[in-house]
Rosetta silent file (secondary structure, phi, psi, omega in degrees, C-alpha in Angstrom):
SEQUENCE: XXXXXXXXXXXXXXXXXXXXXXXXXXXXXXXXXXXXXXXXXXXXXXXXXXXXXXXXXXXXXXXXXXXXXXXXXXXXXXXXXX
SCORE:     score description
SCORE:     0.000 S_00000001
   1 L     0.000  -29.551  176.501  -13.265   34.264   12.918 S_00000001
   2 H   -61.146  -40.275 -179.498  -15.352   37.334   14.075 S_00000001
   3 H   -61.803  -36.987 -179.157  -14.174   36.763   17.564 S_00000001
   4 H   -67.898  -47.279  178.600  -10.497   36.870   16.489 S_00000001
   5 H   -60.406  -40.602  176.836  -11.045   40.123   14.510 S_00000001
   6 H   -61.275  -41.074  179.147  -12.830   41.660   17.549 S_00000001
   7 H   -63.577  -42.144 -177.491   -9.935   40.623   19.815 S_00000001
   8 H   -65.544  -42.085  178.849   -7.381   42.177   17.454 S_00000001
   9 H   -65.534  -38.716  177.686   -9.356   45.401   17.372 S_00000001
  10 H   -64.137  -42.252 -178.117   -9.739   45.364   21.206 S_00000001
  11 H   -64.226  -40.332  177.649   -5.935   44.757   21.517 S_00000001
  12 H   -63.370  -39.686  175.410   -5.258   47.757   19.276 S_00000001
  13 H   -62.315  -41.054 -178.950   -7.465   49.988   21.513 S_00000001
  14 H   -64.139  -45.471  179.692   -5.678   48.661   24.612 S_00000001
  15 H   -57.074  -42.180 -179.572   -2.300   49.422   23.008 S_00000001
  16 H   -66.187  -36.114  179.474   -3.390   52.976   22.349 S_00000001
  17 H   -66.303  -48.857 -174.799   -4.631   53.501   25.928 S_00000001
  18 H   -64.087  -37.211  177.515   -1.359   52.116   27.315 S_00000001
  19 H   -65.833  -42.393  179.127    0.731   54.427   24.954 S_00000001
  20 H   -68.178  -36.974  176.143   -1.314   57.456   26.130 S_00000001
  21 H   -68.366  -37.977  175.669   -0.826   56.580   29.779 S_00000001
  22 H   -60.015  -43.991  176.796    2.908   56.165   29.105 S_00000001
  23 H   -58.349  -42.947  177.972    2.978   59.631   27.562 S_00000001
  24 H   -67.389  -43.125 -174.826    1.314   61.100   30.606 S_00000001
  25 H   -79.032  -46.156 -174.683    3.505   59.292   33.110 S_00000001
  26 H   -93.384  -51.442 -175.472    6.889   59.272   31.504 S_00000001
  27 H   -69.691  -40.941  178.510    6.997   61.945   28.889 S_00000001
  28 L   -90.137   -5.146  176.651    5.150   64.558   30.921 S_00000001
  29 L    77.443   27.212 -176.230    6.614   63.367   34.228 S_00000001
  30 L   -84.897    0.158  176.166    3.270   62.553   35.884 S_00000001
  31 L   -63.565  -21.985  176.757    4.699   59.356   37.444 S_00000001
  32 L  -128.565  113.869  175.233    5.514   61.360   40.559 S_00000001
  33 L   -84.164  141.383 -171.962    3.104   63.950   41.848 S_00000001
  34 L  -100.890    1.005 -178.962    4.862   66.725   43.649 S_00000001
  35 L  -114.722  164.764 -179.427    2.072   68.015   45.916 S_00000001
  36 L  -113.632  -36.201 -177.178    0.423   66.543   49.011 S_00000001
  37 L   -72.774  149.145  179.990   -2.932   68.313   49.510 S_00000001
  38 H   -60.004  -41.986 -179.146   -5.915   67.054   47.651 S_00000001
  39 H   -61.422  -44.082 -179.213   -6.657   70.508   46.227 S_00000001
  40 H   -75.643  -30.658  174.644   -3.123   70.846   44.802 S_00000001
  41 H   -62.685  -44.259  179.502   -3.089   67.221   43.498 S_00000001
  42 H   -59.956  -44.747 -179.609   -6.304   68.068   41.540 S_00000001
  43 H   -64.626  -42.371 -178.139   -4.631   71.238   40.142 S_00000001
  44 H   -64.227  -45.618  174.570   -1.491   69.324   39.210 S_00000001
  45 H   -59.655  -39.460  179.336   -3.538   66.568   37.443 S_00000001
  46 H   -64.902  -35.283 -177.397   -5.503   69.241   35.646 S_00000001
  47 H   -71.994  -38.597  175.180   -2.345   70.874   34.356 S_00000001
  48 H   -57.655  -49.237  179.184   -1.018   67.488   33.120 S_00000001
  49 H   -64.094  -35.145  174.662   -4.199   66.862   31.245 S_00000001
  50 H   -59.761  -50.723  177.201   -4.249   70.304   29.838 S_00000001
  51 H   -59.774  -44.264 -176.088   -0.717   69.950   28.426 S_00000001
  52 H   -63.894  -44.692  176.892   -1.486   66.466   27.162 S_00000001
  53 H   -69.304  -26.387  172.442   -4.506   67.631   25.301 S_00000001
  54 H   -67.391  -41.016  179.516   -2.720   70.660   23.847 S_00000001
  55 H   -63.803  -47.790 -177.156    0.037   68.308   22.510 S_00000001
  56 H   -67.196  -27.847  179.165   -2.610   65.928   21.012 S_00000001
  57 H   -73.200  -29.526  179.874   -4.376   68.945   19.442 S_00000001
  58 H   -80.484  -28.842 -173.676   -1.156   69.967   17.703 S_00000001
  59 H   -57.470  -43.785  175.920   -0.269   66.538   16.416 S_00000001
  60 H   -60.606  -37.608  176.303   -2.794   66.437   13.503 S_00000001
  61 H   -68.481  -37.111  171.796   -1.550   69.834   12.261 S_00000001
  62 H   -60.647  -40.808  179.329    2.028   68.643   12.399 S_00000001
  63 H   -61.805  -42.230 -178.234    0.984   65.545   10.437 S_00000001
  64 H   -71.616  -43.969 -177.455   -0.628   67.751    7.756 S_00000001
  65 H   -67.257  -31.230  177.808    2.258   70.189    7.525 S_00000001
  66 H   -91.388   -5.036  176.785    4.851   67.431    7.238 S_00000001
  67 L    58.733   48.855  173.815    2.605   65.406    4.934 S_00000001
  68 L  -131.205  159.449  179.469    2.979   62.183    6.976 S_00000001
  69 L   -64.323  146.622  179.429    0.397   59.942    8.576 S_00000001
  70 H   -54.693  -32.736 -177.300   -0.620   60.977   12.118 S_00000001
  71 H   -65.411  -18.756  179.713    0.701   57.689   13.474 S_00000001
  72 H   -85.170   -9.022 -179.914    4.288   58.824   12.533 S_00000001
  73 L   -89.296  117.875  179.184    4.068   61.909   14.723 S_00000001
  74 L   -83.648  144.209 -177.996    5.466   61.071   18.140 S_00000001
  75 H   -62.603  -41.808 -178.356    3.998   62.637   21.252 S_00000001
  76 H   -62.534  -38.777  177.754    7.467   63.500   22.632 S_00000001
  77 H   -66.747  -45.995  178.409    8.374   65.325   19.404 S_00000001
  78 H   -60.821  -36.873  178.305    5.189   67.242   19.382 S_00000001
  79 H   -65.043  -49.482 -179.593    5.764   68.218   23.053 S_00000001
  80 H   -60.734  -38.344  179.084    9.307   69.465   22.210 S_00000001
  81 H   -61.128  -41.572  178.776    7.952   71.444   19.241 S_00000001
  82 L   -64.225    0.000    0.000    5.527   73.220   21.568 S_00000001
């Protein structure tokens, strides 16, 4: 039974990682990089990660202000709010 519980927990972590990657790729538009040189690609990736982390930083505050669980705050909504 312990193996099943561990698998469920691992699946939950995998789901969270996939949701975060989806937010980066689709919501922020990182599915297509617009630059060609390595230096500019690194800058572009840095900006995507900066914006992603800023949105994730705001989400707990929005959760508190709206008095709802953090899981109910959507990444896209927090991005629009910013």
